[in-house]
N, C-alpha and C positions, 0 to 999 in steps of 0.2 A: 335188204336183209344183210345183217352184219356177219362177219366171219366168226367162227367158233373161237372162244377164248374168254378173256376176262373183260368186264365192262366196268367203267367208273363213271362219275359225273351224274347226269340227271337221274339215271336209274338208282344209283346209290342214295341220292337225296330222296327220291320218291318212296323207296322201300325202307329207308333207314338202315341200310347195311352197306358194307364195303364192297370189295370185288365180288362179282357174280359170274358164274359160268353161264355163257349164252347157250340157249337151246341149239342143237345141231340142225342146220338147215338141210333141206332136201336137195339132192343134186340129180338133175335129169341126165341120163346117159342113154345111148343107143343100144348098148348091150350090157347086161348085168355081169359083174365079175363072178367067176365060178370058183369053187373049192370049199373045203370044210371051214375055212377061216371066215367065211361070209355068212351073215344071217340077214334076213329081210323081215319086214313087218308090213302088213296090209295098210295101204294109205287110206285113212278114214277122212271123211270130209267134216272137219271140226276145227277147234281152236287149239293150236299148239300151246302148251302150258308148261311152266317150270315152277316147282315149289321150292322155296328156300326157307330154312328155319335158322333164325339167329336170335340168341338170347331168349329162347322159348317162344318167340313169335314167328308165325308162318306167314309168308307172303307168296301168293299165287299170282303169277303174271304171264302175259303173252310174250311172244317173240318180239313184239313191238313195244314191250315194257308197259303195257296197260295192266293195271292192277285188276285182278279177278276176284279178290276176297269177297266183296259185296255181291257179286253176280253169282258166285258158286260157294256159298258158306259151308255146305255139307262137305264138299271136296276139300276146302281149306281146313276144316276141322279134322278130316281124316288124315291129312298130312301132318297134323300136330304129333302123330305117332310114327311117322315115317317120312322119307324124302323120295322124290322122283321127278321125272319129266315125261310127258306124254300128250296125248290128244284128248280134248274134251269134246264129246259128241252127244247129240240128242238122237234118239231112235224114232223112226217114223211111226205113224199110227198102227201099222201092222206089227210093230215090234221086231222087224227083221232087218231093216236097213238104216244106216245113218242118214239124217236129214239136216243139212246145214241151214236151210230156211227155218226149220223148227228151232234149232239152236239159237239163231239170231233173235227169236221172239221171246226167249227166256229172260 
């Protein structure tokens, strides 16, 4: 996993864009920092994804720079109106929990 920052080279070629901000990697720690300056989010079992919009075109890609546009066209279309980075998850049959195995079958 790369360090946060800007990436060039193969990613820029694949996505047709210049410098790209890398998704922030998770960091395992024994004790969470405390204080009002810290916020946390629930770790979901899915694909980390980053959406980038350049010249009106959206590219949705993984932290490993795999393009997700064809795999998740509805998410790609939604990002045509906004930008962000987050976790793509599939919900299990009960509709209550994330299911990574179900996501891999999409």
